[in-house]
PAKEDO-646765 format. One record per residue: residue in three letters; chain; x, y, z of N, C-alpha, C in turn. Coordinates in nm, 2 decimals, decimal comma, m for minus. Each point is the difference from the previous one (the first is absolute). Layout:
<sites>
+--------+--------+--------+--------+--------+--------+--------+--------+--------+--------+--------+
! residu ! chaine !   n.c1 !   n.c2 !   n.c3 !  ca.c1 !  ca.c2 !  ca.c3 !   c.c1 !   c.c2 !   c.c3 !
+--------+--------+--------+--------+--------+--------+--------+--------+--------+--------+--------+
!    ala !      A !      X !      Y !      Z !      X !      Y !      Z !      X !      Y !      Z !
...
+--------+--------+--------+--------+--------+--------+--------+--------+--------+--------+--------+
</sites>
This chain:
<sites>
+--------+--------+--------+--------+--------+--------+--------+--------+--------+--------+--------+
! residu ! chaine !   n.c1 !   n.c2 !   n.c3 !  ca.c1 !  ca.c2 !  ca.c3 !   c.c1 !   c.c2 !   c.c3 !
+--------+--------+--------+--------+--------+--------+--------+--------+--------+--------+--------+
!    met !      A !   7,53 !  16,93 !   5,71 !   0,02 !   0,09 !  m0,07 !   0,01 !   0,10 !   0,08 !
!    glu !      A !   0,08 !   0,05 !  m0,03 !   0,04 !   0,13 !   0,18 !  m0,12 !   0,12 !  m0,12 !
!    gly !      A !  m0,07 !   0,04 !   0,05 !  m0,01 !   0,12 !  m0,07 !  m0,12 !   0,03 !  m0,08 !
!    phe !      A !  m0,03 !  m0,14 !  m0,02 !  m0,12 !  m0,03 !  m0,07 !  m0,17 !  m0,06 !   0,05 !
!    lys !      A !  m0,09 !  m0,01 !   0,01 !  m0,11 !  m0,08 !   0,07 !  m0,04 !  m0,02 !  m0,09 !
!    lys !      A !  m0,04 !  m0,04 !  m0,13 !  m0,11 !  m0,05 !  m0,12 !   0,11 !   0,09 !  m0,11 !
!    ile !      A !   0,01 !  m0,14 !  m0,06 !   0,09 !   0,06 !  m0,18 !  m0,16 !  m0,09 !  m0,13 !
!    ile !      A !  m0,06 !   0,04 !  m0,08 !  m0,02 !   0,02 !  m0,07 !   0,02 !  m0,14 !  m0,12 !
!    val !      A !  m0,05 !  m0,11 !  m0,07 !   0,11 !  m0,12 !  m0,04 !  m0,14 !  m0,02 !  m0,12 !
!    phe !      A !   0,07 !   0,05 !  m0,12 !  m0,09 !  m0,05 !  m0,12 !   0,06 !  m0,19 !  m0,07 !
!    lys !      A !  m0,06 !  m0,07 !   0,03 !   0,01 !  m0,15 !   0,03 !  m0,01 !  m0,02 !  m0,14 !
!    arg !      A !   0,13 !  m0,09 !  m0,10 !  m0,02 !   0,01 !  m0,08 !  m0,04 !  m0,20 !  m0,03 !
!    glu !      A !  m0,02 !  m0,02 !   0,15 !   0,00 !  m0,15 !  m0,08 !  m0,12 !  m0,04 !   0,16 !
!    pro !      A !  m0,12 !  m0,06 !  m0,06 !  m0,16 !   0,04 !   0,11 !   0,10 !  m0,09 !   0,13 !
!    glu !      A !   0,04 !  m0,11 !  m0,01 !   0,03 !  m0,06 !   0,11 !   0,09 !   0,05 !   0,10 !
!    thr !      A !   0,03 !   0,07 !  m0,06 !   0,14 !   0,05 !   0,07 !  m0,10 !   0,07 !   0,15 !
!    lys !      A !   0,11 !  m0,06 !   0,13 !  m0,09 !   0,06 !   0,16 !   0,05 !   0,11 !   0,04 !
!    leu !      A !  m0,01 !   0,13 !   0,01 !   0,04 !   0,11 !   0,14 !   0,04 !  m0,01 !   0,06 !
!    thr !      A !   0,06 !   0,15 !   0,06 !   0,05 !  m0,10 !   0,15 !  m0,07 !   0,09 !   0,08 !
!    asp !      A !  m0,03 !  m0,02 !   0,10 !  m0,11 !   0,10 !   0,10 !  m0,01 !   0,12 !  m0,04 !
!    trp !      A !   0,12 !   0,10 !  m0,04 !   0,04 !   0,14 !  m0,04 !  m0,02 !   0,09 !  m0,13 !
!    glu !      A !  m0,03 !  m0,16 !  m0,06 !  m0,03 !   0,01 !  m0,16 !  m0,13 !   0,01 !  m0,02 !
!    ile !      A !  m0,06 !   0,12 !  m0,15 !  m0,16 !   0,01 !   0,03 !   0,02 !  m0,04 !  m0,20 !
!    asp !      A !  m0,10 !  m0,06 !  m0,06 !  m0,03 !  m0,03 !  m0,09 !  m0,07 !   0,12 !  m0,07 !
!    phe !      A !   0,09 !   0,04 !  m0,12 !  m0,06 !   0,14 !  m0,08 !  m0,09 !   0,00 !  m0,05 !
!    ser !      A !  m0,02 !  m0,17 !  m0,06 !  m0,17 !  m0,02 !  m0,10 !  m0,10 !  m0,02 !   0,14 !
!    glu !      A !   0,04 !  m0,05 !   0,07 !  m0,15 !   0,03 !   0,10 !   0,02 !   0,08 !   0,10 !
!    glu !      A !   0,05 !   0,08 !  m0,02 !  m0,02 !   0,15 !   0,10 !  m0,08 !   0,07 !  m0,02 !
!    thr !      A !   0,09 !  m0,01 !  m0,16 !  m0,09 !   0,14 !  m0,14 !  m0,12 !  m0,07 !  m0,03 !
!    ser !      A !  m0,03 !  m0,13 !   0,04 !  m0,16 !  m0,02 !  m0,05 !  m0,09 !   0,04 !   0,08 !
!    lys !      A !   0,05 !   0,04 !   0,11 !  m0,11 !   0,07 !   0,11 !  m0,04 !   0,15 !  m0,04 !
!    cys !      A !   0,08 !   0,05 !  m0,10 !   0,01 !   0,21 !  m0,02 !  m0,11 !  m0,01 !  m0,05 !
!    ser !      A !  m0,08 !   0,05 !  m0,04 !  m0,09 !   0,10 !  m0,03 !   0,05 !   0,04 !  m0,16 !
!    lys !      A !  m0,06 !  m0,01 !  m0,10 !   0,04 !   0,04 !  m0,14 !  m0,07 !   0,15 !  m0,05 !
!    glu !      A !  m0,01 !   0,05 !   0,09 !  m0,08 !   0,11 !  m0,01 !   0,05 !   0,11 !   0,11 !
!    phe !      A !   0,09 !   0,14 !  m0,02 !  m0,02 !   0,08 !   0,10 !   0,00 !   0,14 !   0,00 !
!    glu !      A !  m0,02 !   0,06 !   0,05 !   0,06 !   0,19 !  m0,08 !   0,14 !   0,06 !   0,08 !
!    ala !      A !  m0,02 !   0,06 !  m0,15 !   0,20 !   0,05 !  m0,02 !  m0,04 !   0,06 !   0,12 !
!    glu !      A !   0,15 !   0,03 !   0,16 !  m0,03 !   0,11 !   0,03 !   0,07 !   0,15 !  m0,09 !
!    gln !      A !  m0,04 !   0,07 !   0,06 !   0,01 !   0,13 !  m0,03 !   0,17 !   0,01 !   0,07 !
!    met !      A !   0,06 !   0,04 !  m0,07 !   0,18 !   0,02 !   0,09 !  m0,01 !   0,18 !  m0,07 !
!    asp !      A !   0,13 !   0,05 !   0,10 !   0,04 !   0,11 !  m0,07 !   0,14 !  m0,02 !  m0,04 !
!    ser !      A !   0,05 !   0,07 !  m0,12 !   0,10 !  m0,03 !  m0,04 !   0,16 !  m0,01 !   0,01 !
!    glu !      A !   0,00 !   0,07 !   0,10 !   0,09 !   0,00 !   0,13 !   0,00 !  m0,10 !   0,05 !
!    asp !      A !  m0,05 !  m0,13 !   0,06 !  m0,06 !  m0,05 !   0,09 !   0,11 !  m0,16 !  m0,11 !
!    lys !      A !   0,06 !  m0,08 !   0,19 !   0,05 !  m0,03 !  m0,06 !  m0,05 !  m0,13 !  m0,02 !
!    leu !      A !   0,07 !  m0,08 !  m0,14 !  m0,03 !  m0,10 !  m0,06 !   0,09 !  m0,17 !   0,06 !
!    phe !      A !   0,10 !   0,04 !   0,00 !   0,09 !  m0,10 !   0,02 !   0,12 !   0,04 !   0,07 !
!    val !      A !   0,11 !  m0,07 !   0,05 !   0,11 !   0,04 !   0,06 !   0,10 !  m0,12 !  m0,05 !
!    leu !      A !   0,10 !   0,05 !  m0,10 !   0,06 !  m0,10 !  m0,03 !   0,13 !   0,03 !   0,06 !
!    tyr !      A !   0,08 !  m0,11 !   0,06 !   0,12 !  m0,01 !   0,06 !   0,12 !  m0,07 !  m0,07 !
!    thr !      A !   0,09 !   0,07 !  m0,01 !   0,11 !   0,01 !  m0,10 !   0,15 !  m0,04 !   0,12 !
!    ser !      A !   0,16 !  m0,05 !  m0,03 !   0,04 !   0,03 !   0,03 !   0,14 !   0,11 !  m0,05 !
!    gly !      A !  m0,08 !  m0,02 !  m0,08 !   0,12 !   0,13 !  m0,02 !   0,15 !  m0,06 !  m0,06 !
!    thr !      A !   0,04 !   0,13 !  m0,01 !   0,18 !  m0,03 !   0,00 !   0,08 !   0,02 !   0,14 !
!    thr !      A !  m0,09 !  m0,04 !   0,12 !   0,07 !   0,05 !   0,15 !  m0,07 !  m0,10 !   0,06 !
!    gly !      A !  m0,04 !  m0,13 !  m0,09 !  m0,06 !  m0,15 !   0,05 !  m0,11 !   0,02 !   0,18 !
!    lys !      A !  m0,02 !   0,14 !  m0,01 !  m0,10 !   0,02 !   0,12 !  m0,12 !  m0,01 !  m0,05 !
!    pro !      A !  m0,09 !  m0,02 !   0,03 !  m0,17 !   0,01 !  m0,09 !  m0,05 !   0,17 !   0,02 !
!    lys !      A !  m0,03 !   0,01 !  m0,14 !  m0,12 !   0,11 !   0,06 !  m0,11 !   0,00 !  m0,07 !
!    gly !      A !  m0,09 !   0,06 !   0,06 !  m0,14 !   0,02 !  m0,05 !   0,01 !   0,13 !  m0,11 !
!    ile !      A !  m0,05 !  m0,05 !  m0,10 !  m0,07 !   0,10 !  m0,09 !  m0,14 !   0,01 !  m0,03 !
!    ile !      A !  m0,08 !   0,10 !  m0,01 !  m0,11 !   0,00 !   0,02 !  m0,07 !   0,07 !  m0,10 !
!    his !      A !  m0,14 !  m0,08 !  m0,08 !   0,01 !   0,01 !  m0,13 !  m0,18 !   0,06 !   0,04 !
!    thr !      A !  m0,03 !   0,10 !  m0,09 !  m0,15 !   0,05 !   0,06 !  m0,08 !  m0,06 !  m0,13 !
!    val !      A !  m0,12 !   0,09 !   0,05 !  m0,14 !  m0,09 !  m0,10 !   0,08 !   0,05 !  m0,12 !
!    ala !      A !   0,00 !   0,15 !  m0,04 !  m0,05 !  m0,01 !  m0,12 !   0,12 !   0,01 !  m0,08 !
!    gly !      A !   0,15 !   0,06 !   0,09 !   0,15 !  m0,02 !  m0,08 !  m0,03 !  m0,12 !  m0,07 !
!    tyr !      A !   0,00 !  m0,16 !   0,07 !   0,03 !  m0,09 !  m0,07 !  m0,14 !  m0,09 !  m0,13 !
!    asn !      A !  m0,11 !   0,06 !   0,11 !  m0,12 !  m0,04 !  m0,16 !   0,03 !   0,05 !  m0,10 !
!    leu !      A !   0,01 !   0,10 !   0,04 !   0,02 !   0,13 !  m0,15 !   0,14 !  m0,07 !  m0,06 !
!    tyr !      A !   0,09 !   0,03 !   0,01 !   0,10 !  m0,09 !  m0,04 !   0,03 !  m0,08 !  m0,08 !
!    thr !      A !  m0,12 !  m0,10 !   0,05 !   0,02 !  m0,17 !  m0,04 !  m0,12 !   0,01 !  m0,13 !
!    his !      A !  m0,13 !   0,14 !   0,02 !  m0,05 !  m0,04 !  m0,09 !   0,03 !   0,10 !  m0,11 !
!    val !      A !   0,08 !   0,10 !  m0,02 !   0,06 !   0,06 !  m0,06 !   0,09 !  m0,07 !  m0,11 !
!    thr !      A !   0,11 !  m0,09 !   0,10 !   0,02 !  m0,07 !  m0,07 !  m0,01 !  m0,09 !  m0,15 !
!    met !      A !  m0,12 !  m0,09 !   0,07 !  m0,02 !  m0,11 !  m0,03 !  m0,07 !   0,06 !  m0,14 !
!    glu !      A !  m0,08 !   0,04 !   0,03 !  m0,07 !   0,12 !  m0,16 !   0,11 !   0,03 !  m0,10 !
!    tyr !      A !   0,10 !   0,13 !   0,07 !   0,10 !   0,04 !  m0,08 !   0,10 !  m0,09 !  m0,03 !
!    ser !      A !   0,08 !  m0,10 !   0,05 !   0,14 !  m0,07 !   0,01 !  m0,04 !  m0,10 !  m0,11 !
!    phe !      A !  m0,14 !  m0,09 !   0,05 !  m0,07 !  m0,12 !  m0,03 !  m0,12 !   0,02 !  m0,07 !
!    asp !      A !  m0,06 !   0,10 !  m0,06 !  m0,07 !  m0,04 !  m0,06 !  m0,10 !  m0,07 !   0,03 !
!    leu !      A !  m0,02 !   0,01 !   0,11 !  m0,17 !  m0,11 !   0,03 !  m0,12 !   0,08 !   0,00 !
!    lys !      A !  m0,05 !  m0,17 !  m0,09 !  m0,18 !   0,01 !   0,01 !  m0,06 !  m0,04 !   0,12 !
!    asp !      A !  m0,17 !  m0,02 !  m0,02 !  m0,07 !  m0,05 !   0,13 !   0,02 !  m0,14 !  m0,01 !
!    asn !      A !  m0,01 !  m0,04 !  m0,15 !  m0,01 !  m0,13 !  m0,01 !   0,16 !  m0,05 !  m0,01 !
!    asp !      A !   0,13 !   0,06 !   0,04 !   0,08 !  m0,04 !  m0,02 !   0,06 !  m0,09 !   0,14 !
!    thr !      A !   0,08 !  m0,11 !   0,01 !   0,05 !  m0,10 !   0,12 !   0,15 !   0,07 !  m0,01 !
!    phe !      A !   0,02 !   0,04 !   0,12 !   0,13 !   0,00 !   0,02 !   0,08 !  m0,06 !   0,18 !
!    trp !      A !   0,14 !  m0,04 !  m0,08 !   0,02 !  m0,08 !   0,16 !   0,16 !   0,03 !   0,02 !
!    cys !      A !  m0,01 !   0,05 !   0,14 !   0,18 !   0,02 !   0,00 !   0,02 !  m0,09 !   0,16 !
!    thr !      A !   0,16 !  m0,04 !   0,05 !  m0,02 !  m0,10 !   0,08 !   0,10 !   0,08 !   0,05 !
!    ala !      A !   0,07 !   0,00 !   0,12 !   0,11 !   0,00 !   0,04 !   0,03 !  m0,03 !   0,18 !
!    asp !      A !   0,06 !   0,01 !   0,06 !   0,05 !  m0,03 !   0,12 !  m0,06 !   0,08 !   0,13 !
!    thr !      A !  m0,06 !  m0,07 !   0,08 !  m0,12 !   0,14 !   0,11 !   0,12 !   0,11 !   0,00 !
!    gly !      A !   0,11 !   0,00 !   0,01 !   0,05 !   0,16 !   0,00 !   0,03 !   0,03 !  m0,09 !
!    trp !      A !  m0,10 !   0,02 !  m0,08 !   0,02 !   0,08 !  m0,11 !  m0,12 !   0,04 !  m0,06 !
!    ile !      A !  m0,03 !   0,10 !   0,01 !  m0,21 !   0,11 !  m0,05 !   0,00 !  m0,03 !  m0,12 !
!    ile !      A !  m0,13 !  m0,12 !   0,00 !  m0,04 !  m0,03 !  m0,18 !  m0,08 !   0,07 !  m0,03 !
!    met !      A !   0,06 !   0,00 !  m0,12 !  m0,14 !   0,22 !  m0,08 !  m0,15 !  m0,13 !   0,02 !
!    gln !      A !  m0,04 !   0,06 !  m0,02 !  m0,22 !  m0,09 !   0,01 !  m0,04 !   0,17 !  m0,10 !
!    gln !      A !  m0,11 !  m0,11 !  m0,07 !  m0,09 !   0,15 !  m0,02 !  m0,07 !   0,02 !   0,12 !
!    val !      A !  m0,10 !   0,14 !   0,02 !  m0,07 !   0,04 !   0,07 !  m0,14 !   0,01 !   0,00 !
+--------+--------+--------+--------+--------+--------+--------+--------+--------+--------+--------+
</sites>
């Protein structure tokens, strides 16, 4: 696997054997603390970079900022979907798409 050192795998079948470069998602997350403090961020801090090939076929990184993305998803979920605190929302897509989530 050129370029990757490790990958995280969600084992659907408990008997699945992982290679030396695979990490079991459930095992790894069981080590994590359930409590943490939120990090203070500036509205223009980078949240994530989404790479797209666009129409040229060459990858381009699009930087999404903390306030821009989080505000957009919050407003969209509130006004377009009218979600309430006890509602459940599910959206799935392949990894090339941004999936909306309530923040």
